[in-house]
MIGUPA-746273 format. One record per residue: residue in one letter; residue number from 0; z, x, y of N, C-alpha, C in turn. Coordinates in pm, 1 decimal. Atoms other than C-alpha are relative to their C-alpha. Example, Ala and Ser with C-alpha at 12.3 -4.5 7.8 and 13.67 -1.06 7.14 Angstrom:
// MIGUPA-746273
+---------+-----+----------+----------+----------+----------+----------+----------+----------+----------+----------+
| residuo | num |      n_z |      n_x |      n_y |     ca_z |     ca_x |     ca_y |      c_z |      c_x |      c_y |
+---------+-----+----------+----------+----------+----------+----------+----------+----------+----------+----------+
|       a |   0 |      0.0 |     89.0 |   -119.0 |    780.0 |   1230.0 |   -450.0 |      0.0 |     90.0 |    120.0 |
|       s |   1 |     -6.0 |    -82.0 |   -119.0 |    714.0 |   1367.0 |   -106.0 |     73.0 |    -77.0 |    109.0 |
+---------+-----+----------+----------+----------+----------+----------+----------+----------+----------+----------+
//
This chain:
// MIGUPA-746273
+---------+-----+----------+----------+----------+----------+----------+----------+----------+----------+----------+
| residuo | num |      n_z |      n_x |      n_y |     ca_z |     ca_x |     ca_y |      c_z |      c_x |      c_y |
+---------+-----+----------+----------+----------+----------+----------+----------+----------+----------+----------+
|       m |   0 |   -109.1 |     13.3 |     94.5 |  18767.3 |  20806.8 |  18317.6 |     25.2 |   -148.4 |    -26.8 |
|       p |   1 |    -17.7 |    140.5 |     37.5 |  18863.3 |  20488.1 |  18137.2 |    104.7 |    -70.4 |     85.5 |
|       d |   2 |    -93.9 |     92.3 |    -61.9 |  19043.3 |  20195.7 |  18300.4 |     94.6 |     63.3 |    102.5 |
|       a |   3 |    -75.7 |    -62.4 |   -109.3 |  19173.4 |  20314.7 |  18637.3 |    141.0 |    -55.3 |     12.9 |
|       n |   4 |   -134.8 |     57.8 |    -10.8 |  19474.2 |  20083.1 |  18607.9 |     90.3 |     36.9 |   -116.9 |
|       a |   5 |    -79.3 |    -41.2 |    115.7 |  19588.6 |  20226.6 |  18274.7 |     89.8 |    116.8 |     39.0 |
|       t |   6 |    -88.0 |   -114.5 |    -20.7 |  19875.6 |  20473.2 |  18263.3 |    -58.1 |    117.3 |    -77.4 |
|       r |   7 |     65.3 |   -117.1 |     58.9 |  19739.2 |  20822.5 |  18194.4 |     91.2 |    122.1 |      4.6 |
|       l |   8 |    -63.3 |   -131.6 |      3.9 |  19884.0 |  21155.2 |  18091.3 |   -111.0 |    101.1 |     24.4 |
|       v |   9 |     98.4 |   -103.2 |    -30.4 |  19692.3 |  21444.8 |  18246.7 |     65.4 |    135.7 |    -22.5 |
|       i |  10 |    -49.2 |   -135.1 |     27.4 |  19737.6 |  21802.1 |  18123.4 |   -103.4 |     99.8 |     49.5 |
|       d |  11 |     87.2 |   -103.5 |    -54.9 |  19592.6 |  22100.1 |  18306.7 |     58.5 |    135.6 |    -39.1 |
|       i |  12 |    -46.1 |   -131.2 |     46.9 |  19637.2 |  22429.4 |  18119.2 |    -77.0 |    106.1 |     76.6 |
|       g |  13 |     61.9 |   -107.6 |    -75.3 |  19565.9 |  22712.0 |  18359.6 |     26.2 |    134.2 |    -66.5 |
|       g |  14 |    -20.6 |   -133.9 |     53.3 |  19582.0 |  23086.2 |  18311.1 |    146.0 |     39.3 |    -10.0 |
|       g |  15 |   -140.1 |    -40.8 |     -2.0 |  19950.7 |  23117.7 |  18398.9 |     99.5 |   -114.2 |     -2.1 |
|       s |  16 |    -91.2 |    114.4 |      3.5 |  20095.2 |  22766.9 |  18408.6 |    -74.4 |   -122.5 |    -52.0 |
|       t |  17 |     54.7 |    126.4 |     47.9 |  20044.9 |  22417.9 |  18271.9 |     62.4 |   -111.3 |     81.4 |
|       e |  18 |    -46.4 |    112.4 |    -79.0 |  20067.1 |  22109.8 |  18488.8 |    -11.2 |   -126.8 |    -82.7 |
|       l |  19 |     -5.1 |    126.6 |     72.0 |  20163.1 |  21771.8 |  18346.2 |     20.6 |   -111.7 |    101.6 |
|       v |  20 |     -8.7 |    112.5 |    -93.1 |  20115.5 |  21440.9 |  18528.0 |    -13.5 |   -129.0 |    -79.6 |
|       v |  21 |     21.5 |    137.0 |     47.2 |  20164.4 |  21077.4 |  18432.7 |    -20.7 |    -83.4 |    124.3 |
|       g |  22 |     29.1 |     83.6 |   -115.1 |  20007.6 |  20831.8 |  18671.0 |    -68.1 |   -128.0 |    -40.0 |
|       q |  23 |     67.7 |    126.8 |     19.0 |  19873.1 |  20485.1 |  18706.1 |    -80.1 |    -26.8 |    126.1 |
|       g |  24 |     84.6 |     11.8 |   -118.2 |  19576.4 |  20446.2 |  18936.3 |     26.7 |    117.2 |     93.1 |
|       e |  25 |    -30.0 |   -103.6 |    -99.8 |  19667.9 |  20640.1 |  19253.0 |    147.5 |     39.6 |      0.4 |
|       r |  26 |   -145.0 |    -19.2 |     -4.1 |  20042.7 |  20628.3 |  19180.1 |     46.5 |    103.5 |   -103.1 |
|       l |  27 |    -57.9 |   -100.5 |     88.9 |  20218.0 |  20934.0 |  19034.5 |    134.3 |    -50.0 |    -50.8 |
|       l |  28 |   -125.2 |     44.2 |     60.0 |  20498.0 |  20848.6 |  18793.5 |     88.1 |    118.0 |    -39.7 |
|       a |  29 |    -73.6 |   -121.1 |     38.4 |  20598.3 |  21196.6 |  18670.9 |    -92.6 |    119.9 |     15.0 |
|       v |  30 |     77.3 |   -122.5 |    -22.3 |  20482.6 |  21546.6 |  18762.1 |     89.4 |    118.5 |    -31.8 |
|       d |  31 |    -75.4 |   -122.7 |     22.8 |  20592.1 |  21886.9 |  18637.6 |    -95.1 |    113.8 |    -32.6 |
|       s |  32 |     75.9 |   -120.7 |     30.9 |  20472.9 |  22242.2 |  18584.9 |     86.7 |     88.5 |    -87.9 |
|       v |  33 |    -72.7 |    -91.9 |     87.6 |  20571.6 |  22477.0 |  18305.0 |    -70.4 |    135.4 |      3.1 |
|       p |  34 |     56.2 |   -135.3 |    -18.0 |  20522.7 |  22856.5 |  18319.0 |    -66.5 |     57.2 |   -124.7 |
|       i |  35 |     74.6 |    -46.0 |    116.8 |  20288.2 |  22883.6 |  18020.7 |   -147.7 |    -26.6 |     25.2 |
|       g |  36 |    142.7 |     18.2 |    -22.2 |  19911.7 |  22931.8 |  18029.1 |    -82.2 |     77.1 |   -100.8 |
|       s |  37 |     89.1 |    -61.8 |     97.9 |  19610.9 |  23044.3 |  17831.0 |     -8.0 |    151.2 |     17.1 |
|       g |  38 |     10.4 |   -144.0 |    -24.2 |  19589.6 |  23386.7 |  17995.1 |    127.4 |     74.5 |    -35.0 |
|       t |  39 |   -126.5 |    -68.0 |     25.8 |  19956.8 |  23478.7 |  17984.7 |     35.9 |     -3.6 |   -148.3 |
|       f |  40 |    -30.6 |      8.3 |    142.2 |  19996.6 |  23354.1 |  17628.4 |    -96.3 |     84.3 |    -83.1 |
|       g |  41 |     95.6 |    -85.2 |     70.4 |  19679.7 |  23531.4 |  17519.0 |     44.1 |    144.8 |      0.7 |
|       k |  42 |    -43.7 |   -139.9 |    -11.6 |  19809.0 |  23865.3 |  17646.9 |    132.5 |     24.4 |    -71.7 |
|       r |  43 |   -134.0 |    -18.3 |     57.1 |  20166.3 |  23809.8 |  17527.7 |      0.6 |     -5.7 |   -153.0 |
|       f |  44 |     -9.5 |     22.8 |    143.7 |  20102.5 |  23685.7 |  17173.6 |   -117.4 |     53.8 |    -81.5 |
|       f |  45 |    118.0 |    -47.3 |     72.2 |  19756.1 |  23816.9 |  17086.7 |    -53.9 |    128.2 |     64.7 |
|       p |  46 |     44.8 |   -124.4 |    -64.3 |  19745.2 |  24168.9 |  17231.8 |   -106.6 |     67.6 |    -84.9 |
|       d |  47 |    109.3 |    -71.8 |     67.5 |  19438.6 |  24372.1 |  17145.4 |    -86.9 |    -90.9 |    -85.5 |
|       g |  48 |     88.5 |     92.1 |     70.8 |  19270.5 |  24056.7 |  17010.0 |     38.3 |    -32.5 |   -142.4 |
|       v |  49 |    -43.3 |     25.7 |    136.9 |  19470.3 |  24041.8 |  16684.9 |     43.1 |   -146.5 |    -13.0 |
|       l |  50 |    -28.8 |    141.7 |     24.8 |  19488.5 |  23685.7 |  16545.2 |     68.0 |    -13.0 |   -135.1 |
|       d |  51 |    -70.4 |     17.5 |    126.8 |  19757.2 |  23626.1 |  16283.4 |     90.6 |   -122.3 |      7.4 |
|       a |  52 |    -78.2 |    123.2 |      9.2 |  19964.7 |  23330.7 |  16164.0 |    134.2 |     12.1 |     70.8 |
|       r |  53 |   -130.3 |    -19.4 |    -63.4 |  20295.7 |  23475.5 |  16284.8 |     -9.8 |    -14.6 |    151.1 |
|       s |  54 |     17.4 |      6.0 |   -145.5 |  20168.3 |  23519.3 |  16641.1 |    -37.4 |   -141.0 |     45.2 |
|       m |  55 |     40.8 |    136.2 |    -35.9 |  20002.8 |  23175.2 |  16647.8 |    119.6 |    -94.6 |     -7.5 |
|       q |  56 |   -117.1 |     85.9 |     14.0 |  20318.8 |  23005.8 |  16520.9 |    102.3 |     27.3 |    110.0 |
|       l |  57 |    -95.8 |    -35.6 |   -104.2 |  20538.2 |  23194.2 |  16767.6 |    -47.1 |    -50.8 |    136.1 |
|       a |  58 |     53.9 |     47.1 |   -128.4 |  20309.3 |  23116.4 |  17063.4 |     12.7 |   -151.7 |     10.3 |
|       e |  59 |    -10.3 |    145.7 |     -1.0 |  20298.7 |  22748.8 |  16967.6 |    145.0 |    -45.5 |     11.9 |
|       r |  60 |   -142.9 |     36.6 |     -6.3 |  20677.7 |  22734.9 |  16918.5 |     55.3 |     19.5 |    141.3 |
|       i |  61 |    -48.3 |    -27.9 |   -135.9 |  20751.2 |  22897.7 |  17257.5 |    -59.3 |   -100.8 |     98.4 |
|       a |  62 |     63.7 |     99.7 |    -86.8 |  20499.0 |  22668.3 |  17429.7 |     64.8 |   -136.8 |    -20.3 |
|       g |  63 |    -66.2 |    127.5 |     29.8 |  20657.5 |  22368.9 |  17255.4 |    137.8 |     -9.4 |     60.7 |
|       e |  64 |   -133.5 |     -0.9 |    -61.6 |  21002.4 |  22470.9 |  17376.4 |    -10.0 |    -22.8 |    151.0 |
|       e |  65 |     17.4 |     15.6 |   -144.9 |  20879.0 |  22497.2 |  17736.0 |    -41.1 |   -142.7 |     35.9 |
|       i |  66 |     43.7 |    136.9 |    -26.2 |  20698.7 |  22162.8 |  17724.4 |    112.6 |    -97.7 |    -33.6 |
|       g |  67 |   -112.2 |     84.6 |     40.4 |  20998.7 |  22012.7 |  17545.9 |    105.9 |    -15.3 |    108.1 |
|       k |  68 |    -98.8 |      6.8 |   -108.9 |  21216.5 |  22090.4 |  17849.1 |    -29.6 |   -111.9 |     99.3 |
|       v |  69 |     38.1 |    104.2 |    -96.6 |  21021.7 |  21834.5 |  18056.0 |    -54.1 |   -125.6 |    -68.4 |
|       a |  70 |     68.3 |    107.0 |     73.2 |  20886.7 |  21603.1 |  17782.9 |     65.9 |   -136.6 |     15.4 |
|       a |  71 |    -68.6 |    130.1 |     -8.3 |  21152.6 |  21330.4 |  17812.4 |    -47.3 |    -79.4 |    120.7 |
|       r |  72 |     46.2 |     67.0 |   -122.1 |  21039.3 |  21250.1 |  18165.2 |   -136.5 |    -65.7 |    -22.7 |
|       f |  73 |    133.7 |     52.4 |     23.4 |  20683.8 |  21193.8 |  18038.5 |     -0.6 |   -109.5 |   -106.1 |
|       r |  74 |    -10.9 |    106.0 |    100.6 |  20794.3 |  20978.6 |  17745.0 |     55.4 |   -128.2 |     61.2 |
|       d |  75 |    -52.9 |    118.6 |    -67.9 |  20967.0 |  20742.3 |  17990.9 |   -110.3 |    -94.5 |     45.8 |
|       y |  76 |    114.2 |     79.1 |    -46.0 |  20620.7 |  20619.7 |  18094.2 |   -104.2 |     -5.3 |   -110.4 |
|       p |  77 |    100.1 |      7.9 |    107.5 |  20415.5 |  20499.1 |  17798.5 |   -141.3 |      4.4 |     58.9 |
|       w |  78 |    135.0 |    -17.5 |    -52.8 |  20062.8 |  20617.8 |  17867.2 |   -100.9 |    -43.0 |   -106.3 |
|       q |  79 |    103.9 |     47.8 |     90.6 |  19743.4 |  20478.3 |  17718.6 |   -106.8 |    105.1 |    -29.0 |
|       h |  80 |    105.5 |   -100.3 |     15.1 |  19509.9 |  20776.7 |  17768.0 |     54.6 |    138.5 |     33.0 |
|       a |  81 |    -30.5 |   -140.3 |    -30.6 |  19555.6 |  21154.0 |  17751.6 |   -129.0 |     64.6 |     47.9 |
|       i |  82 |    117.4 |    -61.9 |    -60.8 |  19320.4 |  21356.8 |  17969.6 |     28.5 |    147.9 |     22.5 |
|       g |  83 |     -6.7 |   -143.4 |    -27.6 |  19263.4 |  21732.7 |  17980.2 |    -88.5 |     30.0 |    118.8 |
|       s |  84 |     76.9 |    -18.8 |   -124.1 |  19152.5 |  21851.7 |  18322.5 |    -11.9 |    146.2 |     40.0 |
|       s |  85 |      5.0 |   -142.6 |    -33.8 |  19119.6 |  22227.3 |  18301.5 |   -115.7 |     67.9 |    -71.6 |
|       g |  86 |     99.3 |    -80.7 |     69.8 |  18879.4 |  22499.6 |  18199.6 |     37.4 |     17.2 |   -146.4 |
|       t |  87 |    -45.8 |    -13.8 |    138.6 |  19091.7 |  22541.1 |  17886.9 |    -35.5 |   -124.9 |    -80.1 |
|       a |  88 |     32.8 |    124.9 |     70.4 |  19047.5 |  22174.4 |  17792.9 |   -151.1 |    -10.6 |    -22.6 |
|       r |  89 |    145.7 |      4.8 |     15.4 |  18672.2 |  22193.2 |  17856.9 |    -47.4 |     99.6 |   -105.1 |
|       l |  90 |     34.6 |   -102.1 |     99.3 |  18649.9 |  22515.0 |  17652.6 |     30.6 |    -50.2 |   -141.2 |
|       l |  91 |    -38.1 |     47.6 |    132.7 |  18838.5 |  22364.8 |  17358.3 |    -90.6 |   -114.9 |    -45.2 |
|       a |  92 |     86.9 |    112.7 |     36.1 |  18633.3 |  22042.2 |  17365.1 |   -139.6 |     48.8 |    -37.3 |
|       r |  93 |    134.5 |    -52.3 |     28.0 |  18305.5 |  22238.5 |  17375.6 |     -2.8 |     72.0 |   -135.5 |
|       v |  94 |     -3.9 |    -74.0 |    126.7 |  18406.1 |  22468.8 |  17087.5 |     17.5 |    -96.8 |   -116.8 |
|       l |  95 |    -17.8 |     98.7 |    106.8 |  18527.9 |  22173.1 |  16878.6 |   -129.9 |    -74.9 |    -27.0 |
|       r |  96 |    125.7 |     74.5 |     13.9 |  18201.9 |  21984.0 |  16944.0 |   -109.9 |     88.4 |    -60.9 |
|       c |  97 |    110.1 |    -87.8 |     44.7 |  17963.9 |  22280.1 |  16893.6 |     17.2 |     48.5 |   -143.9 |
|       n |  98 |    -26.3 |    -47.2 |    135.6 |  18130.1 |  22376.4 |  16564.9 |     36.7 |   -113.5 |    -95.5 |
|       d |  99 |    -24.4 |    120.4 |     80.3 |  18174.6 |  22019.4 |  16438.0 |    138.1 |      2.6 |    -65.4 |
|       l | 100 |   -135.6 |    -12.0 |     52.7 |  18550.9 |  22063.3 |  16399.9 |     82.6 |   -128.0 |     13.2 |
|       n | 101 |    -69.3 |    128.9 |    -10.5 |  18657.0 |  21710.0 |  16503.4 |    -50.6 |    -92.8 |   -109.3 |
|       t | 102 |     43.5 |     99.6 |     97.7 |  18653.3 |  21440.0 |  16237.3 |    -33.1 |   -131.1 |     69.2 |
|       r | 103 |     32.1 |    117.8 |    -80.3 |  18633.3 |  21174.8 |  16509.3 |     -1.5 |     44.3 |    145.3 |
|       g | 104 |     -8.3 |    -28.5 |   -142.8 |  18592.0 |  21163.0 |  16883.3 |    -83.3 |    118.0 |     46.0 |
|       r | 105 |     84.2 |   -109.5 |    -48.3 |  18294.8 |  21392.2 |  16946.7 |      7.3 |      5.9 |    151.3 |
|       g | 106 |    -11.4 |    -16.5 |   -144.3 |  18334.1 |  21532.7 |  17296.9 |    143.0 |    -12.2 |     49.0 |
|       t | 107 |   -141.0 |      6.2 |    -35.1 |  18710.6 |  21488.9 |  17290.5 |     71.9 |    115.9 |    -68.9 |
|       i | 108 |    -84.5 |    -95.1 |     72.4 |  18995.5 |  21707.3 |  17171.3 |     87.9 |    -83.1 |    -91.4 |
|       t | 109 |    -85.0 |     70.5 |     95.4 |  19166.9 |  21586.4 |  16856.9 |     96.9 |     99.2 |    -62.5 |
|       y | 110 |    -99.8 |    -85.9 |     62.4 |  19475.5 |  21719.2 |  16686.7 |    -55.9 |     67.0 |   -124.6 |
|       d | 111 |     55.7 |    -60.0 |    120.7 |  19294.3 |  21769.1 |  16357.6 |   -105.7 |    105.1 |     33.1 |
|       g | 112 |     98.0 |   -100.1 |    -43.8 |  19015.0 |  21953.0 |  16540.5 |     66.9 |    128.8 |     44.3 |
|       l | 113 |    -73.5 |   -119.2 |    -42.3 |  19267.6 |  22188.1 |  16699.6 |     53.7 |     77.6 |   -119.6 |
|       l | 114 |    -48.9 |    -67.6 |    121.3 |  19417.3 |  22261.4 |  16357.6 |   -113.0 |     73.4 |    -71.4 |
|       r | 115 |    115.6 |    -65.8 |     63.2 |  19071.9 |  22337.6 |  16215.8 |    -41.6 |    125.2 |     78.2 |
|       l | 116 |     33.9 |   -115.9 |    -83.6 |  19000.0 |  22567.6 |  16510.3 |    100.9 |    112.0 |    -20.8 |
|       s | 117 |   -104.5 |    -99.6 |     25.1 |  19331.2 |  22744.4 |  16454.4 |    -27.1 |     74.5 |   -130.3 |
|       l | 118 |     32.7 |    -64.1 |    128.0 |  19231.3 |  22810.8 |  16093.4 |   -118.4 |     95.0 |     13.6 |
|       r | 119 |    116.1 |    -87.9 |    -21.7 |  18897.9 |  22955.3 |  16207.7 |     42.9 |    130.0 |     66.3 |
|       l | 120 |    -49.2 |   -121.3 |    -65.6 |  19081.7 |  23198.2 |  16436.6 |     74.0 |     88.7 |    -99.8 |
|       l | 121 |    -78.3 |    -77.3 |     96.8 |  19319.6 |  23301.6 |  16159.4 |    -90.1 |     63.1 |   -106.9 |
|       e | 122 |     94.2 |    -56.4 |     97.5 |  19031.4 |  23350.1 |  15914.8 |    -71.3 |    121.7 |     56.7 |
|       a | 123 |     68.3 |   -113.6 |    -63.7 |  18859.5 |  23582.2 |  16165.4 |     94.3 |    119.9 |      8.2 |
|       g | 124 |    -98.3 |   -108.2 |     -5.6 |  19178.9 |  23785.5 |  16210.6 |     -3.3 |     83.8 |    126.6 |
|       h | 125 |     13.6 |    -77.4 |   -124.3 |  19051.6 |  23942.2 |  16534.6 |   -105.5 |    -66.1 |     87.5 |
|       l | 126 |     95.5 |     60.0 |    -92.9 |  18872.3 |  23820.3 |  16845.0 |   -141.3 |     56.2 |    -17.0 |
|       r | 127 |    132.7 |    -61.6 |     19.9 |  18587.3 |  24068.0 |  16775.1 |    -78.6 |    -66.9 |   -111.3 |
|       r | 128 |     66.4 |     58.7 |    117.0 |  18512.8 |  23895.8 |  16445.8 |    -15.7 |   -151.8 |     10.6 |
|       l | 129 |      5.3 |    144.6 |    -17.9 |  18537.3 |  23543.1 |  16582.6 |   -142.0 |    -42.6 |     36.3 |
|       n | 130 |    137.3 |     45.7 |    -22.6 |  18201.7 |  23367.7 |  16561.9 |      1.6 |   -152.1 |     13.4 |
|       l | 131 |     -3.0 |    143.3 |    -26.3 |  18209.8 |  23025.1 |  16726.8 |   -110.0 |    -36.7 |     98.7 |
|       d | 132 |     99.6 |     50.0 |    -93.9 |  17925.3 |  22835.3 |  16888.4 |     71.2 |    -60.6 |    120.2 |
|       g | 133 |    -54.1 |     60.5 |   -121.4 |  17989.0 |  22726.0 |  17246.9 |    107.8 |     81.8 |     68.3 |
|       l | 134 |   -104.4 |    -84.8 |    -56.4 |  18229.8 |  23012.3 |  17321.1 |    -63.8 |    115.2 |     76.0 |
|       k | 135 |     53.8 |   -107.5 |    -83.0 |  18132.8 |  23236.1 |  17610.7 |     89.8 |    122.3 |     -9.9 |
|       r | 136 |    -72.9 |   -127.0 |     13.8 |  18235.2 |  23602.1 |  17587.8 |    114.5 |     13.3 |    101.7 |
|       q | 137 |   -102.0 |    -17.0 |   -103.9 |  18427.5 |  23590.2 |  17918.9 |    120.6 |    -91.9 |    -21.2 |
|       r | 138 |   -112.0 |     91.6 |     28.4 |  18648.5 |  23305.3 |  17783.6 |     68.4 |     30.8 |   -132.8 |
|       l | 139 |    -49.3 |    -32.7 |    133.5 |  18715.9 |  23468.2 |  17446.2 |    150.1 |     28.1 |     -1.8 |
|       e | 140 |   -142.3 |    -38.2 |      0.9 |  19056.2 |  23616.6 |  17536.4 |     92.4 |   -115.2 |     34.3 |
|       a | 141 |    -83.2 |    115.2 |    -36.7 |  19181.4 |  23284.3 |  17677.5 |     13.3 |    -99.7 |   -114.3 |
|       l | 142 |      2.6 |    100.5 |    105.9 |  19103.1 |  23092.1 |  17359.0 |    129.2 |     -8.9 |    -81.4 |
|       p | 143 |   -118.2 |     17.6 |     85.7 |  19403.0 |  23173.2 |  17133.9 |    123.6 |    -48.1 |     76.6 |
|       g | 144 |   -114.2 |     44.7 |    -79.4 |  19661.9 |  23131.5 |  17411.1 |    -14.3 |   -145.1 |     40.9 |
|       g | 145 |     25.0 |    139.1 |    -38.2 |  19502.8 |  22808.5 |  17533.9 |     14.4 |    -94.3 |   -117.9 |
|       l | 146 |    -11.9 |     80.5 |    121.6 |  19482.3 |  22677.4 |  17178.8 |    146.8 |    -21.6 |    -36.5 |
|       a | 147 |   -142.7 |     12.2 |     32.7 |  19852.1 |  22748.8 |  17115.6 |     70.3 |    -96.4 |     94.6 |
|       v | 148 |    -63.0 |     89.7 |    -98.5 |  19956.2 |  22571.9 |  17437.8 |    -45.0 |   -143.4 |    -24.0 |
|       m | 149 |     50.1 |    136.1 |     22.4 |  19732.2 |  22271.6 |  17364.8 |     59.0 |    -58.8 |   -127.8 |
|       l | 150 |    -62.4 |     48.5 |    123.3 |  19861.2 |  22243.0 |  17007.0 |    144.2 |    -42.8 |     24.7 |
|       a | 151 |   -139.4 |     33.1 |    -31.1 |  20218.1 |  22247.5 |  17139.4 |      8.0 |   -129.0 |     80.7 |
|       a | 152 |      0.2 |    121.8 |    -81.9 |  20138.2 |  21980.6 |  17400.2 |    -28.7 |   -122.6 |    -87.2 |
|       f | 153 |     31.9 |    111.7 |     88.9 |  19980.5 |  21757.0 |  17134.7 |    120.6 |    -36.2 |    -85.4 |
|       k | 154 |   -115.6 |     25.0 |     87.1 |  20283.1 |  21797.0 |  16905.7 |    116.7 |    -60.5 |     76.3 |
|       v | 155 |   -120.2 |     41.1 |    -72.8 |  20559.9 |  21760.6 |  17162.7 |    -18.0 |   -137.1 |     65.8 |
|       l | 156 |     23.1 |    124.6 |    -72.9 |  20400.5 |  21471.9 |  17353.5 |    -61.8 |   -109.6 |    -86.1 |
|       g | 157 |     51.4 |    101.3 |     91.6 |  20260.3 |  21290.9 |  17048.6 |   -142.8 |    -42.5 |     28.3 |
|       i | 158 |    139.4 |     28.9 |    -31.6 |  19893.7 |  21313.6 |  17144.4 |    -83.3 |     11.5 |   -128.2 |
|       d | 159 |     92.9 |     -6.4 |    112.6 |  19629.0 |  21234.6 |  16880.1 |   -138.2 |     41.7 |     46.0 |
|       e | 160 |    133.6 |    -25.7 |    -51.5 |  19317.8 |  21250.4 |  17095.4 |      5.4 |      6.0 |    151.7 |
|       m | 161 |      1.6 |    -21.0 |   -145.0 |  19241.9 |  21367.1 |  17448.9 |   -144.1 |     -2.0 |     49.5 |
|       q | 162 |    128.9 |     -4.9 |    -67.7 |  18946.7 |  21296.9 |  17672.9 |      3.1 |    118.0 |     95.9 |
|       v | 163 |      7.5 |   -116.1 |    -88.2 |  18826.0 |  21579.5 |  17892.8 |    -69.2 |    -40.1 |    129.6 |
|       s | 164 |     55.4 |     26.3 |   -132.4 |  18763.1 |  21549.2 |  18265.5 |    -73.7 |    124.3 |     46.3 |
|       e | 165 |     74.6 |   -115.9 |    -50.5 |  18495.4 |  21772.6 |  18412.4 |     69.9 |     63.7 |    120.5 |
|       p | 166 |    -71.5 |    -66.1 |   -110.6 |  18672.7 |  21824.8 |  18746.3 |    143.5 |     30.9 |    -42.0 |
|       g | 167 |   -137.4 |    -37.6 |     28.2 |  19006.4 |  22003.0 |  18725.7 |     97.5 |    -80.6 |     84.1 |
|       l | 168 |   -106.1 |     71.1 |    -70.7 |  19336.9 |  21864.0 |  18848.2 |     -0.5 |     33.0 |    148.3 |
|       r | 169 |     -3.7 |    -38.6 |   -141.1 |  19313.2 |  22060.8 |  19173.4 |   -105.0 |    -74.2 |     82.2 |
|       f | 170 |    100.4 |     76.5 |    -72.8 |  18993.9 |  21872.7 |  19265.3 |     52.2 |   -139.3 |     32.9 |
|       g | 171 |    -61.2 |    130.4 |    -26.7 |  19182.9 |  21544.1 |  19234.3 |    103.5 |      8.4 |    110.3 |
|       v | 172 |   -100.1 |    -19.5 |   -105.3 |  19465.6 |  21678.3 |  19448.8 |    -70.0 |     17.8 |    134.1 |
|       l | 173 |     75.0 |    -19.4 |   -125.1 |  19217.2 |  21799.5 |  19712.5 |    -62.9 |   -129.9 |     47.0 |
|       h | 174 |     59.7 |    127.9 |    -35.1 |  19039.0 |  21464.3 |  19703.0 |    105.1 |    -92.2 |     62.2 |
|       g | 175 |   -108.6 |     82.6 |    -52.5 |  19370.4 |  21283.9 |  19756.1 |     45.5 |     45.6 |    137.4 |
|       l | 176 |    -39.7 |    -53.2 |   -130.8 |  19465.0 |  21513.5 |  20044.2 |   -103.7 |    -32.9 |    106.0 |
|       m | 177 |    106.4 |     31.6 |    -95.5 |  19128.6 |  21461.0 |  20209.4 |      3.3 |   -146.5 |     37.2 |
|       q | 178 |     -6.3 |    142.8 |    -29.1 |  19164.3 |  21083.4 |  20179.9 |    118.1 |    -33.1 |     89.7 |
|       s | 179 |   -117.7 |     29.0 |    -82.3 |  19516.9 |  21082.2 |  20323.6 |    -16.3 |     56.1 |    140.1 |
|       e | 180 |     26.3 |    -57.0 |   -133.0 |  19412.5 |  21311.1 |  20611.1 |    -97.8 |    -86.3 |     76.0 |
|       s | 181 |     98.8 |     87.1 |    -62.1 |  19114.0 |  21090.4 |  20680.2 |     64.8 |   -130.4 |     46.4 |
|       a | 182 |    -68.1 |    124.7 |    -36.7 |  19336.5 |  20780.4 |  20684.4 |     91.4 |     20.6 |    121.0 |
|       r | 183 |    -88.7 |    -26.8 |   -114.6 |  19578.1 |  20944.8 |  20932.4 |    -79.1 |      9.1 |    129.5 |
|       r | 184 |     80.9 |    -13.9 |   -122.7 |  19295.9 |  21013.7 |  21175.2 |    -37.4 |   -135.9 |     57.4 |
|       y | 185 |     48.0 |    130.5 |    -48.6 |  19202.6 |  20646.6 |  21198.0 |    107.4 |    -98.3 |      2.4 |
+---------+-----+----------+----------+----------+----------+----------+----------+----------+----------+----------+
//
């Protein structure tokens, strides 16, 4: 990841919750978790695979309200880089790249790319009819919910472009725990 001394916003959209972290190097500045995720939002707002504008707008609005409850804390720390560290972020970046939906930042997630992807979902109207390169069948149901949460995060937190980390947030936490345990032993 770029410049280890820069202040970074990390977002990890899981199946049932989304974790938000602002940090600088090894130092955590703000941490929170909101009860929204790609799986829960997929089931709640896109039951039976139906993709329509009303459901997408509602899912994004509800996600925005949840993120908005904690957003002020994250705006207190101006960050230079936004990083996505989850399977959802990797999925979105891959689909955006494989379908040439970003106008800039190949291999990243951009706001305009997310909007283009949203239009592709709405044009399909149903998950069965969705034809996107880079999308594995087992991740299909997580796509609309994850997209709605990511769109809300971009809007509420003012993100234009996000880099994607291959390891998830939990790997960083485990790495940190292992280092602190190792330091205590010696």
